[in-house]
C-alpha positions as a Markdown table, in Angstrom:
| # | Residue | x | y | z |
|---|---|---|---|---|
| 1 | Met | -43.6 | 1.2 | 76.6 |
| 2 | Ile | -44.7 | 5.1 | 76.9 |
| 3 | Glu | -41.4 | 6.3 | 77.4 |
| 4 | Cys | -40.2 | 4.4 | 74.3 |
| 5 | Arg | -42.6 | 5.2 | 72.3 |
| 6 | Tyr | -43.6 | 9.0 | 73.1 |
| 7 | Ser | -42.2 | 10.3 | 70.2 |
| 8 | Glu | -44.9 | 8.7 | 67.9 |
| 9 | Pro | -47.5 | 11.4 | 67.0 |
| 10 | Asp | -50.4 | 8.8 | 66.8 |
| 11 | Leu | -49.6 | 7.3 | 70.2 |
| 12 | Cys | -53.0 | 6.5 | 71.9 |
| 13 | Leu | -53.7 | 4.6 | 75.2 |
| 14 | Ala | -55.6 | 2.1 | 72.8 |
| 15 | His | -52.8 | 1.1 | 71.0 |
| 16 | Val | -50.8 | 1.0 | 74.2 |
| 17 | Ala | -53.1 | -1.3 | 76.0 |
| 18 | Arg | -53.5 | -3.4 | 73.0 |
| 19 | Asp | -49.7 | -4.0 | 72.6 |
| 20 | Ala | -49.6 | -4.4 | 76.5 |
| 21 | Arg | -52.5 | -7.2 | 76.5 |
| 22 | Val | -54.4 | -5.4 | 79.2 |
| 23 | Ser | -57.9 | -3.1 | 79.0 |
| 24 | Val | -58.0 | 0.2 | 78.2 |
| 25 | Tyr | -59.6 | 0.8 | 81.5 |
| 26 | His | -56.8 | -1.1 | 83.7 |
| 27 | Leu | -54.0 | 0.5 | 81.8 |
| 28 | Ser | -55.6 | 4.0 | 82.3 |
| 29 | Arg | -56.0 | 3.4 | 86.4 |
| 30 | Val | -51.9 | 1.9 | 86.4 |
| 31 | Ile | -51.2 | 5.0 | 84.5 |
| 32 | Lys | -52.6 | 7.3 | 86.7 |
| 33 | Leu | -51.2 | 5.3 | 90.3 |
| 34 | Val | -48.1 | 5.4 | 89.1 |
| 35 | Thr | -47.4 | 8.7 | 87.4 |
| 36 | Gly | -50.0 | 10.8 | 89.6 |
| 37 | Arg | -51.5 | 12.0 | 86.1 |
| 38 | Gly | -53.6 | 10.8 | 83.1 |
| 39 | Phe | -52.3 | 8.6 | 79.9 |
| 40 | Val | -52.4 | 12.1 | 77.7 |
| 41 | Ala | -50.8 | 14.5 | 80.4 |
| 42 | His | -48.1 | 11.8 | 81.2 |
| 43 | Val | -47.1 | 11.8 | 77.6 |
| 44 | His | -47.5 | 15.6 | 77.2 |
| 45 | Ala | -45.1 | 15.7 | 80.2 |
| 46 | Arg | -42.4 | 13.3 | 78.5 |
| 47 | Arg | -43.0 | 15.0 | 75.3 |
| 48 | Thr | -42.1 | 18.7 | 76.8 |
| 49 | Ala | -39.3 | 17.3 | 79.1 |
| 50 | Arg | -37.4 | 16.3 | 76.2 |
| 51 | Ala | -38.1 | 19.1 | 74.0 |
| 52 | Arg | -36.5 | 21.0 | 76.8 |
| 53 | Lys | -33.4 | 18.8 | 76.9 |
| 54 | Leu | -32.9 | 19.3 | 73.1 |
| 55 | Leu | -33.5 | 23.2 | 73.4 |
| 56 | Ala | -30.2 | 23.2 | 75.7 |
| 57 | Phe | -28.4 | 20.8 | 73.9 |
| 58 | Ser | -28.9 | 20.5 | 70.3 |
| 59 | Lys | -29.1 | 22.8 | 67.2 |
| 60 | Leu | -32.2 | 21.7 | 66.1 |
| 61 | Ser | -34.9 | 24.0 | 65.0 |
| 62 | Ile | -37.8 | 24.4 | 67.2 |
| 63 | Lys | -39.9 | 23.1 | 64.3 |
| 64 | Glu | -37.5 | 19.7 | 64.1 |
| 65 | Ile | -38.0 | 19.3 | 67.8 |
| 66 | Ala | -41.8 | 19.8 | 67.9 |
| 67 | Ser | -41.2 | 16.7 | 65.3 |
| 68 | Val | -38.8 | 14.7 | 66.9 |
| 69 | Val | -40.8 | 14.4 | 70.3 |
| 70 | Gly | -44.0 | 13.6 | 68.5 |
| 71 | Tyr | -45.9 | 16.9 | 67.7 |
| 72 | Arg | -47.4 | 17.4 | 64.5 |
| 73 | Ser | -46.8 | 21.2 | 64.6 |
| 74 | Val | -44.9 | 24.1 | 66.4 |
| 75 | Thr | -48.2 | 25.2 | 67.7 |
| 76 | Gln | -48.6 | 22.2 | 69.7 |
| 77 | Leu | -45.4 | 22.2 | 71.2 |
| 78 | Asp | -45.7 | 25.9 | 72.2 |
| 79 | Arg | -49.1 | 24.9 | 74.1 |
| 80 | His | -48.0 | 22.3 | 75.9 |
| 81 | Tyr | -44.6 | 23.7 | 76.9 |
| 82 | Arg | -46.2 | 27.0 | 77.8 |
| 83 | Arg | -48.3 | 25.2 | 80.2 |
| 84 | Ala | -45.5 | 23.1 | 81.5 |
| 85 | Tyr | -43.1 | 25.6 | 81.8 |
| 86 | Gly | -44.7 | 29.0 | 82.0 |
| 87 | Val | -42.7 | 30.6 | 78.7 |
| 88 | Thr | -42.6 | 29.1 | 74.9 |
| 89 | Pro | -39.8 | 27.3 | 73.8 |
| 90 | Ser | -38.3 | 30.2 | 71.8 |
| 91 | Ala | -38.1 | 32.0 | 75.0 |
| 92 | Thr | -36.3 | 29.3 | 76.7 |
| 93 | Arg | -33.8 | 28.9 | 73.8 |
| 94 | Arg | -33.1 | 32.7 | 73.8 |
| 95 | Ser | -32.7 | 32.7 | 77.6 |
| 96 | Leu | -30.2 | 29.8 | 77.2 |
| 97 | Phe | -28.3 | 31.3 | 74.4 |
| 98 | Pro | -28.9 | 35.1 | 74.6 |
| 99 | Ser | -27.3 | 37.1 | 71.5 |
């Protein structure tokens, strides 16, 4: 369910738990057990991984990519992308497509 809905900006553990008809506590434990990280970290990892693919294989602007993967702003994407990969999305794009 998370893999299908990660691009929703309002995605939260409570909504996923409700839709899966399990408690928030149970879902949180299962996600941690399966992925090795918490719900929020898992969602951010999924979003940044998708953003990385879009940077490499699409001509979308970074602002459009941020929106497509579920971030409300480029700033959010920049922050989480830098934590995951050590560089900004724009630096990644520049390294893939030098002028």
